[in-house]
N, C-alpha and C positions, 0 to 999 in steps of 0.2 A: 595300508594306510601309515604315514610316518608321522611319528607324534613327539609335540617337543615340550620338553618339559623346560622352568626359567634356571638359567646355569649356574643362579649363585645356590639355588636350594640341593641340587644334585652335588655342585661338590662339598658344601657343607657336612659331607653321609659318606663321602669316598675316603679311600685310604690312599697315602702316595703311593704306595709300592704296587695296588694296583692299576693308576693312573701309566704308572712306567711300563708295567709291563704291556697293559693295551696300547699304548699309544703304537708302542716298535710291532703291536701283531698288525696295528690296521693298513698297513702300508701295502701288503699281497693278501688281506684275508680273503677278500672275495674270492682274489685271480687265484691265488695260489690253493685254499682251499679245494672250491668247484673244481681245478681243474686237473692237482695231483691227487688226490683221495679219492679211492677206490670206493668207499662211502658215497663220493656225489658225482662217481662218475656218468659219461652218459650212459641209459641203459641199452642193451644190446637190444637187437634187432628181434621182435618178437617179445621183449619182455613186457610192453604194456598191458598185455592183457592177462599176465600171468600176474600180472601185480593188481592189478585192478580186481583181483579174488583175496587176495592176501591179505589174513587179517590186523591188523595194526597193534604195534608189540609197545609192551608202557615207555612211559619217555623216559626212565631211568634202567637199567639192568638189575639184575640180582648181587651183580657180581661188585655193583657198585656202593648198590644199597647196603651189601654186609662190610664196609669198608668204616674204620673209627675215621671219627671226625680230626686228631690231627693229620691222618692218614689223605684224608679227602683236602683236604685244605694245602697239604702239598704236592698234590696231584693236580688242584685248580690249578696250582701259581705256574705249575712243569707244564702243562696247558695252553695258557697264555703267553709264554716265551715262548712254547714251540707252535703259537699258533695256531691251534687246534682250537677253538672256539666254540665249533659246532657238531665237528665230525673228527674220524670214526665214531661211527657210535661204541657208545662203552667205554670211550676214551675221550674225552672232550670235554671242556672247561661247564659248561652246559650242565652237563650231568654230575660233573662235581660237587657244582655247588647247589643243583638244589637235592640234592640226599644230606649238605651236608646243613642247610637251610630244615632238611626234616628233622637234622638232630637239634639244631641250634634258631630254633625258628625267630628270636630277636637279636638274630647276627647286623648290626645295620650295615658291614660293608661286605654281607652275604646279599643282599638282596640290593644294596647302591652294582655291585658284582653285574647277576641277572639282570637289574633293569636296564645298564648299559651293551651288555647282548643280546638284548633283544632285538633289536632293528635288525642285523646281524642275519639274524634263526628268518627273521621275517624277508628278505632279500635273497638269501637259498632257498626257502620256500618254495619261493616266486618264478626262481631259477630252476627248479626242482620237475616243478609244474610243466616250462616249458619244454625239458627233454622231454614230459609224459615219465618221470620216473616216480611213479606215484608210492615206492616203499619210500623212496628218502622223503620226498613231500610229508607223509603221515606220522613218518616218525620226526622230523621238524616240529611238525604240527604240535602233537605231544609236550614234546620241552616246552613251547612256545605258550602251548594250553596248562599244563603245568606251573611255568612260571609267575604267570595273570591270567587267570581264568575269566576276568574282565574287559582286556586289551580289545579295544579297537577290530583291529585286525582280526582277528577268530572266525567270526560271522563270515565275513568276504571269504576267506580261503576255506573255508569249511564248503561251502556254495560250490569255487573254484574245481577243491579237487572231487568232488561229484560231481558238477559237471562236463570234466575234462575225461575222466572215466567212462562213465556214458558217451561219450565222445569219439573215443578210441574202441571199447566195443561196438557201435553203432559203423563205424569206417570198416570194421573187420566184416561185419555182417555185410553190410553196401559192399566190401569188395569178393565176398565169398557169391552176392547175388550176380556179380558182375559177371565174374570168370562162368560162374552155369550159365548164364545166358546167353554170352557171346560163345560159349562151345556149340548149345544148340543152335548157332543159327549157323555156325558153320557146318556143323554136320546138317542143316537143313539144305544147306547152298550147297553142298556137295551132292547131297542128294537129286535137288532140281537140275544141276549141273548133268549128272551119271542119266537122270532120265529125259532132261531134253536133246542129250547126244545121240542116246536108242533112238528116240522120233526120229531123229536127223538120219538116219540112217537105215531106218526102213521107208522112210517116202525118197532118197537116195537106189536105193535098193529095187523098188517099185518102179520109178523113174525108169533104171536101166534097163530092167525088164521089158519094160513098155518101148524101151527105143530099140532093143534088138530087135521085139517080135514088129513091131514098125517099119524096120529099114530093110531095103531090100534086097538079096543077096547080093555078096561084092561080083562086081564084072572080072571075066577069071581073065582078063588083059591088064587090070590095075590093081594086082591084091596088098599092092606096099600099101598104095595111099588109102586104100581105107584102114589099116592097120594098124595109119601112120594118125590119121586121126581120129580112130579110138582110142590110142595111147593119149593124144593130144587132150579127149575128154575126161578122159580118167584123172590125167594128173589135173587137171582143174577141179574136178570134182576129190580130189585131196589135197589143193590147195586150201577151195575155201571149206573144208573139212579143218583144217590144218590153223585157217586164224579165226574160224569158229569158238575151236578150242581156250588158244591163246588170249581171246578178248576175254574170254570166259573166266581163262585166269587171273587175268591180268584187275574183272571185277574183284572176283574175291579176294586177290592180295590187300588192292585199297581198304576191303572190307574188314578185311583183317586189322590193317594197321593202328597199332594206337593210336590216337591225339597227341600232338607235336605240345612238348613238355614248357608248362610256364617258366617263365625266368621267375630263382627265384628272389624276394624282396626282403629288403631286413625287417626287423621287426622288435617292436619294443624288448620281448620277453630275450631277444641277445645281449641288449647293453648288459654290461659287468660297472658296477659302480669303482672307481677305485676312493676318491673322495667325497664325504655326501657332507659338507658341516651343517652344523647347525645354525637356524635361521634368531637373529636375537628377537628378545618378544620385547615387545613394544612394553615403555614405562607406564605409558599412561592405562592400560587393561590391562598391566599386571598389580596397579594399585586396584585396581576396580573389581581385579579377579575372572577378568571376564574370559570367556575360553572362545572358539571361535575353530573354523580349518577354511584352508585354499587351496581351490583344485587351482595347478598349473599345467599351462600347458607351451614346452620347450624344446628344442633342435636341439641336438649329439653332432658335430661337427665332426669330419674323418679322424681330427686328430685326438677326438676324446672328450674337446670344453664344450661350453652352451656355449651357444653362435646365438642364439634367439630365446626370451622367457615373455608368457604374458599371462595373465589371469584372466581364468575362462569363468569359476565363479566362484565367490570366495560369501560366506557367514562370519560376521556381518561385514557388512559389504564398507572396504574404504577401512579395516583397521588392522588386519594384518597383512594388508596385502606388500605393501613395499618390501620388508621385512621378510617375503618370502619368496619372490622374485630375488631382494637381492640375494637372497642365500642360494636357491637353484641355479642363479648363475655364474657360481663359484664352486660351484660342481664339478668334477671330470668322473671321466669315463676311460675304459680302456677303449684303441681308434675303431674304428667299422671303414668297412668296408665305401660307405656313402653315408650323407646327410640320415641322421632316423628324426621323427619327432615323435615327442611320447606326452603322458600327460601324468601327473601326477597331487596326491591330494597328501596335504602338510596340517597336521592338527596342532592344534596352541592352547596348552590346558595348563592353567597355573597352579593343578595342584591343590593338595585339601592345603 
């Protein structure tokens, strides 16, 4: 869930240097960090099953926690300038700020920085789940949980991680079962084919013996004609046998052939945001300290722009709808192969 707070309350608590650094980082943070950083790269084949049983690591590494306050502040500023907002592990702005908050819990600049970084960690967590990179998803979840244990997105993320891990494990079990069943089916089919061929040969041999026993002795005057007839008959039986074997082989190959793969479809989990400006908080709702949320369905065009947006549900009705839709229409994503329709929930919270 994308949480929005009034701009005026957030801006008052932020230091100018942080805005300048974070502003430079936002242009390619989602693309650059998720594509180039080994900590957030795509998982190797077979990795999800191993990740599903890996124990979660602490949000802040021991090396970062042991650093001094001045060193943490300088390292955090450097990480922001270099666009290391939440990765790699042990060398990113969120970990430095969390360690600094443990040492200086009343520093408003640190609290403001963590608040601004939280949405980008949420996006990265969802992208890691889409890649089935559960180790990275759990690490990012730990960063978010330490930043704000009451964040509204945490229960949903925790459930999604557990469900995705279970789905990967079940998929591995299903695949193993299918492989074993297919091997057994092919073995049974081969046994049936061999048994059928044996029966056909036995019948053919008995038929041949009967024909030979019932056939009159060849006339001495025409030995060549009888031999030719026998050869033709033997050739016909051989042709029939080969045709039967060929039909059995074709049936075996058709049964063993895998079904055609369905064409891959774009999913909302593949969308990579470039710009997601916050919606304006309605003045009347802010004065009344009214909160709520709006679920918006929108379509991302191939060039990454939002081509259509509509409200699916809102609580309360018609209070935040217009601002939510207006903000979503300004969002930009990386270009996609074909239009993608997805949904996002935007929460409005006036703060304390």
